[in-house]
Structure formats: structure tokens, C-alpha cells
N, C-alpha and C positions, 0 to 999 in steps of 0.2 A: 919297519916303523910301527909304533904302537897304534892300535886302532883308535884309541881315545884321542890321540893327537890329530889323526886324520879327520875325525868327526869335528874337532874344534876348528880346524882350518876350513873345512867345508862350510861350517856355520858362519865363520868370519867372511868368507867370500860371498855367501848369499846375502848377508847383511850389507856388505859393501855394494853389491849390485842393486839392492833395493834403494840404498841411499843415493847412488848415482842416478838411478832412474827418476827418483823424486826431484833431484836437483835439475835434471834435464827438462822435465816437464815444467817446473817453476820458471826456469830461465826462458823457455819457449813461449809461455803465456804472458810474461811481463811486458814485452813491447806492444802486443795487441791491446792489452788492457790500458796501457799508457796513452795510446793514440785514440782509443774509442771515444772518450768524452769530447775531443776536439772535432771529430768528423761528424757526429750526430747532429749537433746544433747547426752546423753549416748546411747540411742537407735539409733540415727542417726550415731554415730561413729561405732557401731557394724555392722550396715547394710553396711556402706562404706567399712569396713574391709573385710567382707564376699564377697562383690562384687569384691574387688581387688584380693582376693585369687582365685576366680573362673575364672578370665581373664588370657589369655595366651599371652606371648610375641611373637610378629611377627615382622620380619625385613622388613622395607619399605625403599624406596629411599628417601633420604632427599633433593635431587635436581634432575633436569633432567639429565638423563644419555643417551648420544648418543649411537648408535649401535657400537659394538666392543670396548666399553670403558672398562677399567680395574677398578674393584670396589676397592675403598680405604676406609679408616676408616671414613673419613668425608662424604662419600656418603651414610652412613647408619644411620637409626634411628629406635627406638623401639616403637611399638604401642601395647597396651594391648587390645586384642579382646576376646570376649566370646568364639569364636570357631576359631581355627587356620585352614586356608584353606589348602587343600591337596597340598603337594609339597612345602609349605612355610618353612622358616628357622627361628630358634629362637636364634641362636648363631652367632655373627659376624665372628668368626673364620672360619665358613664354607663358607663364601662368600669372604673374603679378598683375593685379587689377582686373582679372577675369572673374566672372560670376559662375558659381556652381548652381545648376538647376535642380539637383537632387541632394538630399542629405548624405554627407560623406563621413563615415566613422573614422576615428583616428587610426592610422596605420594603413589605410586603404590607398591603393595606387590611383593617382589622378590621371584620368585618360580623357580622350576627346568626347567620350559618351557622357561624362559628367558635366561638360561645359556646353553641350548643345541642347537646345530646348527640344521637347518632344519625347514621347515614350517609345517603347519597342516597336509598336505597330506603325507609328508615324515615321520611323526610320526605315520601314520595310516597303512602304508603298511609294509610287511615283506621284508627281504633282497632278497627273490627270486621272488618278485612281482614288477611290473612297473605300475605307474598310467598313464593311457591314456584317452584322452578326445575324445568323438564322438559328432556329432551334433544330436540333438533330437528335436522332436516336440510332440504334443499331441498323435499322432498315433504311432510314434516310441517308445515313453516312456510309453507304457501301458496305454494310455488314460490320462497321467499326474499323475497317482497314484504311480509311482515308488518313493521309498524313500531311502535315504542312509541307508545302512545295508542290503538291499534286495539282493537276488541272482537272476540272470537273465541268460537266454540263449541268445547269440548273433546270430541272424539269418541273412542270406544274400539272397537277391533276385537280380538276374541279368538276362539279356537277352543275350543269346549266339548267336552272329551274325556270322554264318559260312556257307559258300557255298550259300550265298544269302538267307538264311532262318533265321528267328528269333525264337529261342527256349527259353521259360522261364525256368529258373533253380532256385531252392531254396536249400540252403546249411546251415547246422549248423556249424557256424564258431568256437564258443567257448561255451562250456557248463558250466553253473553254476559259473559265475564270480560275484564278490562282487561289489556292487555299493558304491563308495566312496562319490561322491557328485552328486546332481541333482539340477541344477540351482545354487542358492546360499546356499542351504542346504548342510551341510557337516556332515559326520559321526563322532561320538565321537572318539577322539584320544586316544593314548595309555596312556596319563596322565589323562584321565577321564573328560577332559574339552570339552564342546560343543561349537564350534566356529561358529555355524551357524548364519546367519543374521536373527535376531528375528523379524525384521520389515517385515510386510506383503508386498510383492512385487506384484503389479498387473500384471507385465509382465510375460508371460509364460516362463518356462525354455527353454533355447536353447542349452545347453551343459550338458553332463553327463560324469563323470570321473569314470572309471572302474579300479579295481585292477586286472590287467592282469598278469597271470603267465609268467615268462620269456620265456617259450617255445611257448607262444601264441602271442607274440608281433608282429611278422612278419605276422601272419595270420590276425590279426585285422587291421593292417596297410594296407595290400593289399585289404582286403574286404571292407574297408571304401572308397576306391577309385574305386572299381570294380562295385559297385551297391548300392542299398539302404539297410540299416540295420533296423532290428526290435529287440526290447528287449522283450523277453518272461519271465514273472515273474515266479519264481519257488516257490513251497510251503514251508512254514516254517517248516512243519512236516518232511521234508527230512533230517534234521540235516546236512545241507550242511556245516555249519561252522566247525563242528567236522571233517567231511570228508576232508575239505580243510586243516585243521591243520595236518591231517595225510598224506597229499599229495596224496590222492587216488581219487581226484575229476576229474581232466582232463585226457583225454585219452592219452595213451602212443604214439599214432600216430601223435602227434603234431610236432614231429621232434626235432632236436637239436636246442639250443638257437641261434646259429649263422648260421644255414643253410638257404641258399637262397630259396625262395619259389616263384614259378610262378603261374599265374592264372590257367593254366592247371592243376597244382598239387592241387591247392585249390579246384577247381571244379571237381577234379578226372576225367579229360578228358583223354581218351586213344589216343595216337598218332596213325595215320594211318600207316598200315604196309607198309614198303618200297617195291616197285616193285621188283620182283625176276629177276635176270639177268641170262639168260641161257648161260652157257659156252660151247664153242665148241672146240674140239681138233684141234690144229694147223695142217694145211695140209703140208705134206712133199713133197717138189718139186720132181718130177720124171725126172731124166735125160734122154736124148735121147739115144737110143740103147737098147740092150737086156741084161737083168739081168741073170747072170750065177751063180749058186750056186755050189761050190765045197766043200762038207762037211759043215763046219760051216763058210766058207769064201764066200763072195758075191762080184761079180765084174760086171762091166758094159762094154760090148763090142759093138763096132760099127758093124752095119750089113754089 
């Protein structure tokens, strides 16, 4: 057979193989392409439905609410969130007619904290405690390592100027009081929210607020004006929080809540004894003459 004829047959066979391969690939892809548009929308619909079921309704302010405003129906809108914040509401009936005690911007979540009077410190202390501030620096505040939630002893140093002499005195003013704030850092409130300023402040703290029992308010007030204070940090292993809740932390010698307290009482000074006054019997004037006794009768007769 002629070589040219063989080459022509080989070329035809090669061309036919390529054509058959192309047809096979086209036929194999056609069913998958035809079904793809119908499967994708169904999967997307299922995912959207599941995501909607997992979200929880939360009430937010639909517009800016000023402080002391009464919440109406038009002031509320519902947002679907994956996790409902602590203290949030999901039913408008729970908020209608309530008053907000702080200004609420539009879009903010309405929580129990916005409906209750009192600031962060008022929600942190108990009814028998008072929040009192004292001036601090790096030395007074335990080298700057005091943190909200720590327990400290309040110490007083004062120089006693008496009788022309200066005597240094140190006194434990309040044992084991809880630190509420130190600088701009604040302890977690009763609603579980941390209201501390999260921005790093290069300025050192200048004030600390302590949860002072009602019986110790006068002592701390007097001590802060009498001399210099120091905060001594207590160990966390003392379980002071439990003892504080039981009311067994402060000494019973702090006095009544309304009792006036002097510096002498705070420093336990003893008053000097009053000089004793010697009493003498009154002298009976003696009349001129001679005293004559007749039985139980006494008479004076002239000489």
C-alpha cells in the first residue's frame, strides 16, 4: 500500500479520536451543569433558615432617648443577635412605660442597667456600706499595684504635738476594706459589667474609692484629715470576701454609725487626770465668852 494513503488514514483516525473525545467530555459535563443551578439555591435557603433560627431577638432603642424619658412603642425595635447580652429584653411589654435613667443613643441595647437608678459605684456597694474616696500615690497605694477588688488595711501616721514635743504615732484605722476603684479602674458591678476605662492612661492614679462600712465612715474621714494614710494590701487567701458578707470583718469597737469621734478617741489618747481638790471642814466661829454645858444644853456667858 502506498505510504501516502497510510498517512492519510492515520490522520483521519487521529482526527476522529479527537472528535470523539470532545463529544464525550461535552456529554459528561452537560448533566452536572444542568442540575447545578437548582441545588445551590436550595442549600443557601437551608443555611439562611438555620442561621435565623439560631439568632435571638433583642430590643434596642430605635431613636435617641434622653435621660428620664418614658419608653413608648415607637422607641423600640428588634434586632436578631447570635447571643443575647446579659440583662437584655426580648419582649416590648417588659419595657413599655418604663423610665430610662441615663441617656440611651439610638441602636443601643436596652438592659436592666439603663432602667435602674444609681451609677456604677452605687450598684457595687451593699446597703450597709458607703463609698469614700481618699488621695493616693505610688507609696500610699502599695506601689501602684492595688487593683479594684483587693482588700486593704487603712493605716494612719500622725505626729502628736503635745507639751512642746513631737511624738510619731501609727494607728490601724480600718481593717480589711474593699477597694472599689483605683484611678479610672472600677470593680465589676452587681450586673456583671466592667465599666473600667480600657484605654491605657499614662497618668498615675490620684484617688481610690473604698467600700467603707457605715460604722467606719467617721473614722476614715477624721483620719484622712489628721495625718497621712497608707493602704496595706491583704492576702487573697484570707477569704475576706466571705467574712465581709458575714459581717465578721470589722471590729466591734468602731462605734455607733452616728457617734461623734474625736482625734483623741481615734488615737486612743488618755485624758490627763484632773488635779485633786482637798476639801477642808468649815470653821465654826467662836463667840466671845465662856461656854457652859448644863447636861445636853450649851450656853455662852460673859465673863
